N, C-alpha and C positions, 0 to 999 in steps of 0.2 A: 504494500500500500504506500502510495506517495505521501510525502510530508506536505506537499502542496494540495490544498483543497480547492475544489471547483465550487464557485458560488452557485447556489441554486437560483433559478429565476424568481424574481419577486412575484408575490401573489398579486395579480392585477386588482383584486378587490381592496387591498390595503394601500394601494398607490393613490396619489391625489387624483380626484376626479378630473377628467379632461375638461369639464365645463368651468373649472376654476372657482366653484362656490366656496366661500369661507364660512367658518363657524363664528360664534359671537366673539371669540377671542382673536379673530382675523387669521386663523390657521386654516389651511386647505382641508376640506372634507375629503374623506377617502371615497373612492369610486363605489365601494360597497355600501357606504353610508349616504350616498347621494343619488346618482343616476342609475346605478346597476340594477336596483330592484325594479325600476320601470322597464328597463331594457329586457330583463329576464322574464317578466310576466306582465306585459302590457295590459292584457285583459283583466287579470286578477288584481293587479296593483298599479292602477293608472296614476299618472301625475296629478297631484291635487290642485294645481293651478297652472295658468298659462306660462308663467315664468319657468316653473319646473319642467313643463313639457318642452319649452324652447331649449332649456339647458340640456335636457336628455336627448333632444334631437341633434344638438351640436355634438354631444358625446357619440351619438350614433354615426354621424359623419366621420368623426375621428376614428371610430372602431369599425367602419365599413359595414354598418348594420342596415342594409337596404330594407330588410324585412320590417324593422321598427319604423324607419322613415315612412314607408308606404302605409303601414298600419295607422300611423298618427297623422297622416295627411288627409285633408278633406277629399273624398273620392272624386268630386267634381273638378278638382284642381291638380291632382297628382300627375306628374309628367310620366310619359311612357318609358323614358330612359333617364335614370338618375346619374349615370356615368361617374360612379364613385371611383376615386383614383388613389391607389395605395402609395403612390410616389409623393403625394401632397404631404407637406410637413405642417401640421396645425400649430399655430403659435399662441392662440388664446382667444378668449371670449370676454367681452365687457358688456354687461347689461346696463343700459343707461336709464331705462324707465320701464315700469310695469304698471299698466292702468287697467283696472277692472271697469268695464263699461256696463255692467249689469250681471245678472246671474248666469248668462250664457254667452257673453262676449267679453273679450279682453284684447289688449295690445301690448306687445313687448318691443321696445326699441333696443337694438344691440349693435355692436361692432364685432365682427369675427375677422381674425387675421390668419393668413397662412402663406406658405411659400410654395410656389409651383414652378417647376422648371427653372429654378434659380431666381425667380421673380417674386417680390413681395406683393401680396394681394390683400385688399381690405374691402370688406362688405359691410356697409352701414344700412340697416333695414329696420323699418317699423312693420312688424308682423301682426297679422290679425288671426285671432283664434276664436273658435266657437266650441261651446260645451253641449254635448248631446248624450243622453243616456248615461250621465255621470262621468263622461270622458271628454277631455279637451282634444281638439284637432287643430292643426295648422291649416289655415285657409289660403292666405297669400300675404304679400307684403309690398311695401313701397321702398324702393332702393334710393339711398341718399335722400331721406325725407326732409321736407321743410320743417324747421323747428316749430313745436307747438307751445302755446303759453302754459 
């Protein structure tokens, strides 16, 4: 047996969540304590609000979870091809605003950053969400939205 030990891969559930959510002490939440339960069982453990759904969808893009993205996209708006790309390096998510517009509608404004083919990319979107049968769905969004009061 060698005196050098090989490090075991880290448990992804104990790693910081890709969405970057912080706890009350401003420490990153683990993936297992944040988005993983929604990704693992969307039907049985749906995101409780639009911001949590948006964050879990960002994590799904990072983790190439097309199944989750399709399941949480309003069926009238889901694209035929999502074209998820494993070569994209996701750099972070900043949630700027979460507004509840009623019991069944909400908006989340965010900025997502990634690097693709060596080029930095930034998406600023105000997303619309609808709640049906106890579950939130992403409907659509405005890219580079005009600031709201």
